[in-house]
C-alpha positions as CSV (number, residue, x, y, z in Angstrom):
1,X,-4.0,183.0,231.7
2,X,-5.9,183.6,228.5
3,X,-8.9,181.5,227.4
4,X,-9.7,180.9,223.7
5,X,-13.3,181.5,222.7
6,X,-15.5,178.5,221.7
7,X,-15.4,177.9,218.0
8,X,-18.9,176.5,217.6
9,X,-21.6,174.5,219.3
10,X,-24.5,172.2,218.1
11,X,-27.7,172.6,219.9
12,X,-31.2,172.0,218.3
13,X,-29.5,172.2,215.0
14,X,-26.3,173.9,213.9
15,X,-25.6,177.2,215.6
16,X,-22.5,179.1,214.4
17,X,-21.1,181.7,216.8
18,X,-19.4,184.1,214.4
19,X,-20.1,186.1,211.3
20,X,-19.1,183.5,208.7
21,X,-19.2,179.7,208.2
22,X,-17.8,177.5,205.5
23,X,-18.4,173.9,204.2
24,X,-15.5,172.4,202.2
25,X,-14.1,176.0,201.8
26,X,-17.4,177.4,200.4
27,X,-19.3,180.1,202.3
28,X,-22.6,179.2,204.0
29,X,-25.4,181.6,202.9
30,X,-27.7,183.0,205.6
31,X,-30.8,185.3,205.8
32,X,-28.7,188.4,206.3
33,X,-29.2,191.3,203.7
34,X,-25.8,190.8,202.1
35,X,-26.5,187.2,201.3
36,X,-29.9,188.0,199.9
37,X,-28.3,190.5,197.6
38,X,-25.8,187.9,196.6
39,X,-28.6,185.4,195.7
40,X,-30.4,188.1,193.7
41,X,-27.2,188.9,191.9
42,X,-26.9,185.3,190.8
43,X,-30.4,185.5,189.2
44,X,-29.6,188.9,187.6
45,X,-31.0,192.4,188.2
46,X,-32.5,193.8,191.4
47,X,-35.7,192.8,193.1
48,X,-38.3,195.5,192.3
49,X,-42.0,195.9,191.9
50,X,-41.6,198.3,188.9
51,X,-42.2,197.2,185.3
52,X,-38.4,197.1,184.5
53,X,-37.0,194.7,181.9
54,X,-34.6,191.9,182.9
55,X,-35.3,192.3,186.7
56,X,-36.9,190.1,189.3
57,X,-40.5,191.2,189.9
58,X,-41.8,191.1,193.4
59,X,-45.0,192.2,195.0
60,X,-45.3,195.7,196.4
61,X,-46.5,196.8,199.8
62,X,-50.1,196.2,198.6
63,X,-49.3,192.7,197.6
64,X,-49.8,193.6,193.9
65,X,-47.5,193.5,190.9
66,X,-47.1,197.1,189.6
67,X,-46.3,195.7,186.2
68,X,-50.0,194.7,186.3
69,X,-50.2,192.8,182.9
70,X,-48.4,189.6,182.0
71,X,-48.3,188.9,178.2
72,X,-47.3,185.8,176.4
73,X,-47.0,184.5,172.8
74,X,-49.9,182.3,171.8
75,X,-49.2,179.3,169.6
76,X,-52.0,178.3,167.1
77,X,-54.7,180.0,165.0
78,X,-57.3,181.8,167.1
79,X,-58.7,184.0,164.3
80,X,-59.0,183.4,160.5
81,X,-60.7,184.2,157.2
82,X,-62.7,181.6,155.4
83,X,-61.7,183.2,152.0
84,X,-58.1,182.0,152.6
85,X,-59.0,178.6,153.9
86,X,-57.8,175.6,151.8
87,X,-60.3,172.9,153.0
88,X,-64.0,173.1,153.8
89,X,-63.3,171.7,157.3
90,X,-61.0,174.7,158.1
91,X,-63.5,177.1,156.5
92,X,-66.5,175.9,158.5
93,X,-64.5,176.0,161.8
94,X,-63.7,179.7,161.0
95,X,-67.1,180.8,159.5
96,X,-69.4,178.9,161.9
97,X,-70.7,176.3,159.3
98,X,-72.7,173.5,160.8
99,X,-72.8,170.1,159.0
100,X,-75.1,167.9,161.1
101,X,-76.9,166.2,158.2
102,X,-80.4,167.2,159.4
103,X,-80.7,171.0,159.1
104,X,-80.0,173.9,156.7
105,X,-76.4,175.0,156.4
106,X,-75.9,177.9,158.8
107,X,-73.1,180.0,157.3
108,X,-71.9,183.4,158.3
109,X,-71.5,186.1,155.6
110,X,-68.2,184.7,154.4
111,X,-67.4,183.7,150.9
112,X,-66.1,180.1,150.4
113,X,-65.1,180.4,146.8
114,X,-61.5,179.3,147.5
115,X,-62.5,176.3,149.6
116,X,-62.0,172.7,148.3
117,X,-64.3,170.2,149.9
118,X,-63.3,166.5,150.5
119,X,-65.6,163.6,149.4
120,X,-66.4,163.0,153.1
121,X,-67.5,166.6,153.6
122,X,-69.6,166.7,150.4
123,X,-71.4,163.5,151.5
124,X,-72.5,165.3,154.6
125,X,-74.8,167.4,152.5
126,X,-77.0,164.5,151.5
127,X,-80.6,165.3,152.5
128,X,-79.9,168.9,153.5
129,X,-82.2,171.7,152.3
130,X,-80.2,174.8,151.5
131,X,-81.0,178.2,150.0
132,X,-79.6,179.4,146.7
133,X,-77.4,181.9,148.5
134,X,-76.0,179.2,150.8
135,X,-75.4,176.7,147.9
136,X,-73.4,179.4,146.1
137,X,-70.8,179.1,148.8
138,X,-70.0,175.6,147.5
139,X,-69.1,176.8,144.0
140,X,-65.5,176.0,144.6
141,X,-66.3,172.4,145.5
142,X,-67.8,171.3,142.1
143,X,-64.5,170.6,140.4
144,X,-63.3,168.6,143.3
145,X,-66.5,166.5,143.3
146,X,-65.9,165.7,139.6
147,X,-62.3,164.7,140.3
148,X,-63.6,162.3,142.9
149,X,-66.0,160.8,140.4
150,X,-63.3,160.4,137.8
151,X,-61.4,158.2,140.2
152,X,-64.2,155.6,140.3
153,X,-64.0,152.4,138.3
154,X,-66.1,152.2,135.0
155,X,-68.8,149.6,134.6
156,X,-67.4,148.2,131.4
157,X,-64.1,146.2,131.7
158,X,-63.0,147.7,135.0
159,X,-59.4,147.2,136.0
160,X,-59.9,146.1,139.6
161,X,-57.2,146.4,142.2
162,X,-57.0,145.6,145.9
163,X,-59.5,142.9,147.1
164,X,-62.7,143.0,145.0
165,X,-65.7,140.9,146.0
166,X,-68.6,139.2,144.1
167,X,-71.7,137.2,145.0
168,X,-71.1,133.4,145.4
169,X,-73.0,131.2,143.0
170,X,-74.9,128.1,144.2
171,X,-73.2,124.8,144.0
172,X,-73.4,123.1,140.6
173,X,-74.0,126.4,138.7
174,X,-72.9,126.1,135.1
175,X,-72.9,129.7,133.6
176,X,-70.7,132.7,132.9
177,X,-71.1,134.2,136.4
178,X,-67.9,134.8,138.4
179,X,-66.5,131.9,140.4
180,X,-65.5,133.3,143.8
181,X,-63.0,131.6,146.1
182,X,-65.9,130.4,148.2
183,X,-67.5,128.7,145.2
184,X,-64.2,127.0,144.2
185,X,-63.6,125.9,147.8
186,X,-67.1,124.3,147.9
187,X,-66.5,122.5,144.6
188,X,-63.1,121.1,145.8
189,X,-64.6,120.1,149.2
190,X,-67.4,118.2,147.4
191,X,-64.8,116.3,145.3
192,X,-62.6,115.5,148.3
193,X,-65.7,114.6,150.4
194,X,-64.6,112.8,153.6
195,X,-61.3,111.4,152.3
196,X,-58.6,111.2,155.0
197,X,-56.0,114.0,155.1
198,X,-53.2,111.8,153.7
199,X,-55.3,110.6,150.7
200,X,-57.3,113.7,149.7
201,X,-55.1,114.8,146.8
202,X,-54.1,113.1,143.5
203,X,-50.5,113.3,144.5
204,X,-51.2,111.5,147.8
205,X,-53.2,108.8,146.0
206,X,-50.4,108.3,143.5
207,X,-47.9,108.0,146.3
208,X,-50.1,105.5,148.1
209,X,-49.8,103.1,145.1
210,X,-46.1,103.8,144.6
211,X,-46.7,106.0,141.5
212,X,-47.4,102.7,139.6
213,X,-49.4,103.5,136.4
214,X,-50.1,99.7,136.1
215,X,-51.1,99.2,139.7
216,X,-54.0,96.9,139.0
217,X,-51.7,94.5,137.0
218,X,-49.0,94.7,139.7
219,X,-51.5,93.8,142.4
220,X,-53.0,90.9,140.4
221,X,-49.5,89.5,139.8
222,X,-48.6,89.8,143.5
223,X,-51.8,87.9,144.6
224,X,-51.0,85.1,142.1
225,X,-47.8,84.3,144.0
226,X,-49.5,83.8,147.3
227,X,-50.3,80.3,148.8
228,X,-53.8,79.3,148.2
229,X,-54.1,76.7,151.0
230,X,-52.3,76.5,154.4
231,X,-51.9,73.2,156.2
232,X,-51.3,72.9,159.9
233,X,-48.3,70.9,161.1
234,X,-46.4,70.0,164.4
235,X,-46.6,72.9,166.8
236,X,-48.4,75.0,164.1
237,X,-52.0,75.8,164.4
238,X,-54.2,77.6,161.8
239,X,-57.5,79.0,163.0
240,X,-59.3,81.2,160.5
241,X,-56.8,83.9,159.4
242,X,-54.5,83.3,162.4
243,X,-51.4,81.1,162.2
244,X,-49.8,80.3,165.6
245,X,-46.9,78.2,166.9
246,X,-47.8,76.1,169.9
247,X,-45.8,74.2,172.4
248,X,-42.4,75.8,171.5
249,X,-42.3,78.4,174.3
250,X,-42.4,75.9,177.1
251,X,-39.8,73.7,175.4
252,X,-37.4,76.6,174.9
253,X,-37.9,78.0,178.4
254,X,-37.2,74.6,180.0
255,X,-34.0,74.2,178.0
256,X,-32.7,77.6,179.0
257,X,-33.6,77.1,182.6
258,X,-31.5,73.9,182.7
259,X,-28.3,75.7,181.5
260,X,-25.6,77.2,183.8
261,X,-22.6,79.4,183.0
262,X,-20.5,76.1,182.8
263,X,-22.7,75.0,179.9
264,X,-22.0,78.2,177.9
265,X,-18.6,78.6,176.3
266,X,-16.8,81.8,177.4
267,X,-15.4,84.2,174.8
268,X,-13.0,87.1,175.1
269,X,-15.6,89.0,177.3
270,X,-15.3,86.8,180.3
271,X,-17.8,86.6,183.1
272,X,-17.0,89.1,185.9
273,X,-17.3,86.9,189.0
274,X,-16.7,88.0,192.6
275,X,-13.3,86.3,192.7
276,X,-12.2,87.9,189.4
277,X,-13.4,91.3,190.6
278,X,-11.4,91.1,193.9
279,X,-8.3,89.9,192.1
280,X,-8.5,92.7,189.5
281,X,-9.0,95.4,192.2
282,X,-6.1,94.0,194.3
283,X,-3.7,94.0,191.3
284,X,-4.7,97.6,190.5
285,X,-4.0,98.8,194.0
286,X,-0.8,96.9,194.6
287,X,0.6,98.1,191.3
288,X,-0.2,101.8,191.9
289,X,2.4,104.5,192.5
290,X,2.4,105.1,196.2
291,X,4.1,107.6,198.5
292,X,4.6,106.7,202.2
293,X,1.9,104.1,201.8
294,X,2.3,100.3,201.3
295,X,-0.4,98.0,200.0
296,X,0.2,94.2,200.0
297,X,-2.0,91.2,199.5
298,X,-4.3,89.7,196.8
299,X,-7.9,89.3,196.0
300,X,-8.3,87.3,199.2
301,X,-7.2,90.2,201.4
302,X,-5.2,93.4,201.4
303,X,-2.9,95.1,204.0
304,X,-2.5,98.9,203.8
305,X,0.1,100.6,206.0
306,X,1.2,104.3,206.1
307,X,4.7,105.4,206.9
308,X,5.0,108.3,209.4
309,X,1.2,108.3,209.9
310,X,-0.1,111.9,210.4
311,X,-2.7,110.7,213.0
312,X,0.2,109.8,215.3
313,X,2.3,112.9,214.7
314,X,2.6,116.4,216.0
315,X,4.4,119.5,214.7
316,X,7.6,118.2,216.3
317,X,7.5,115.2,213.9
318,X,7.2,117.4,210.8
319,X,10.3,118.9,209.2
320,X,9.9,122.6,208.4
321,X,10.6,123.8,204.8
322,X,12.2,127.0,203.6
323,X,8.9,128.8,203.1
324,X,5.5,128.8,204.9
325,X,7.1,128.6,208.3
326,X,5.1,127.8,211.4
327,X,3.7,131.0,213.0
328,X,4.9,130.5,216.6
329,X,4.2,132.9,219.4
330,X,7.8,134.3,219.2
331,X,7.5,134.8,215.4
332,X,4.1,136.5,215.8
333,X,5.5,139.0,218.3
334,X,8.6,139.6,216.1
335,X,6.4,140.3,213.0
336,X,4.3,142.8,214.9
337,X,7.4,144.6,216.3
338,X,8.7,145.0,212.8
339,X,5.7,147.1,211.7
340,X,6.4,150.8,211.1
341,X,5.4,152.9,213.0
342,X,6.0,150.7,216.0
343,X,3.2,151.3,218.5
344,X,4.6,150.2,221.8
345,X,2.0,148.9,224.2
346,X,1.7,151.1,227.4
347,X,-0.4,151.1,230.5
348,X,-3.4,153.4,230.0
349,X,-2.6,155.2,233.3
350,X,0.7,156.3,231.8
351,X,-1.1,158.5,229.1
352,X,-4.6,159.0,230.3
353,X,-6.8,159.1,233.4
354,X,-10.6,158.7,234.0
355,X,-12.1,161.3,236.3
356,X,-15.6,161.9,237.7
357,X,-17.3,164.2,240.2
358,X,-20.7,165.5,241.3
359,X,-22.0,168.4,243.4
360,X,-25.2,170.3,244.2
361,X,-25.0,174.1,243.5
362,X,-27.4,175.8,245.9
363,X,-27.3,179.2,244.2
364,X,-27.1,179.9,240.4
365,X,-23.4,180.7,239.9
366,X,-20.2,179.5,238.3
367,X,-18.3,176.7,240.1
368,X,-15.5,174.3,239.4
369,X,-16.7,170.8,238.4
370,X,-13.3,169.2,237.9
371,X,-9.6,170.2,238.0
372,X,-6.1,168.7,237.7
373,X,-2.5,169.7,237.5
374,X,-1.6,171.2,234.2
375,X,1.8,169.7,234.4
376,X,0.3,166.2,234.3
377,X,-2.4,166.3,231.7
378,X,-2.9,168.8,228.9
379,X,-6.1,167.7,227.1
380,X,-9.5,166.2,228.0
381,X,-13.0,165.1,226.9
382,X,-16.0,165.2,229.2
383,X,-19.7,164.7,229.5
384,X,-21.3,167.4,231.7
385,X,-24.8,167.0,233.1
386,X,-26.9,169.6,234.8
387,X,-30.2,168.5,236.5
388,X,-32.8,170.9,237.9
389,X,-36.2,169.6,239.0
390,X,-37.5,167.2,236.4
391,X,-35.3,168.5,233.6
392,X,-31.7,167.7,232.5
393,X,-29.1,169.3,230.2
394,X,-26.1,167.3,228.9
395,X,-23.1,168.7,227.0
396,X,-20.1,167.1,225.2
397,X,-16.9,169.1,225.8
398,X,-13.3,168.8,224.4
399,X,-10.5,171.0,225.6
400,X,-6.7,171.3,225.2
401,X,-3.8,173.6,226.2
402,X,-1.1,175.1,224.1
403,X,2.5,175.6,225.3
404,X,1.6,179.0,226.7
405,X,-1.2,177.4,228.8
406,X,-4.0,179.0,226.7
407,X,-7.2,176.9,226.8
408,X,-9.1,176.0,223.6
409,X,-12.5,174.5,224.4
410,X,-15.4,173.3,222.3
411,X,-18.8,172.6,223.7
412,X,-21.0,170.6,221.3
413,X,-23.6,167.9,221.1
414,X,-25.8,169.6,223.7
415,X,-29.3,168.3,224.4
416,X,-31.8,169.4,227.1
417,X,-35.3,168.5,228.1
418,X,-36.3,172.2,228.8
419,X,-33.8,174.4,227.1
420,X,-30.3,175.2,228.4
421,X,-29.8,174.8,232.2
422,X,-26.2,176.2,232.1
423,X,-23.0,176.5,230.2
424,X,-19.4,175.0,230.4
425,X,-16.1,176.9,230.2
426,X,-12.5,176.1,231.1
427,X,-9.4,178.1,232.3
428,X,-6.0,177.7,234.0
429,X,-5.8,178.9,237.5
430,X,-2.3,178.8,239.0
431,X,-1.0,175.3,238.4
432,X,-4.4,173.7,237.7
433,X,-6.7,173.3,234.7
434,X,-10.3,173.8,235.7
435,X,-13.6,172.8,234.0
436,X,-16.2,175.4,235.1
437,X,-20.0,175.1,235.1
438,X,-22.3,178.1,235.2
439,X,-25.8,177.0,236.4
440,X,-28.9,179.0,235.4
441,X,-31.0,177.9,238.4
442,X,-30.7,177.4,242.1
443,X,-30.4,173.9,243.5
444,X,-28.9,172.4,240.4
445,X,-27.1,169.0,240.5
446,X,-23.9,169.0,238.4
447,X,-22.1,165.8,237.3
448,X,-19.0,165.4,235.1
449,X,-17.2,162.3,233.8
450,X,-14.4,162.1,231.2
451,X,-10.9,161.3,230.3
452,X,-7.8,163.6,230.6
453,X,-4.8,163.0,228.4
454,X,-1.1,163.9,228.8
């Protein structure tokens, strides 16, 4: 009978036995020449070491680029002419002018007649000794300096903006000098002195006397109405400015302590005594709407009874409704049998069988590790182990037969401690299916365990 070649195997990473491989219907690229050309084609052009436009440049056999020179556009001014500069800062950067405030101006032979200096740049020249030739380079800055001076405020009647400042006069000064905010704050502070926060303004003082313009008259009239002399009486004591009532507290406390609830007349809000509380609760319970429960009694005692008590019942005592039926064993089985497709429970030996075997192969060769009648079982899955010395090699194998008894087998998930110790194949010999193991070394122990399926 024919044997179908193995499709693939996994060993120390993916190993594809064949010329092509795909993942989700897309080809897997390899290191072969055709695939390299395909990758280069995606980039565009052909790999070359020649100076050819729009191509991939690679190193030649001397590890050099034959193109030799790589050029690029530079962004920014790297050269310039001070004659065309618009500011002194730009011109000095181009011409090599040094403004350090302590030495002569060192200027290259470049004319600065078109340069406009800023006020900050002109100020740098203060204290610098320059030659006539060097100062001529600043001829274009004179008009700009005058423009800066024209922007300054005049001494007579200046129109100040922003936040101008002035010296603060001493306290009590009485002249035409400017009164700064600091001077005004000091004068106001002296007027307020240490008055409290709530009485340190005229409005607060007016509010304190009730905005009464005749406050002195109002106060005098109020004082005239007061008692000039106080005389002590029964239970009243006057000591200095203190008037106190004596003896009343003990008398009132004694009178209250002598009272009971019987001495105080009851209104509509009656006292809630224990008896009344129990009676009210009993009336509330006995008057409630009840189902299968009976409550009788009064405030002195209640009797609660339940009809058809659940604690004394079982499922036989409960009537079944039209929905939410009890899930009995019989009903559970019937529900499972109604599922489509209906998987009928079978004994495992009716569809599959576990097999295992082992042997020592004295001479490196191919031997049969397991076999069974092809009429009984047509597929199988196995673990095959080869041991030689201190090393082992384990493979996972799946195989199946078609209707013409051709064998399709896949050996995968292989792992070994010292490389491969053998390989696994399968065939049909006469009426039997055989799993064959080829050992690479003498005195190899072979073990196989797996499941065969009808």
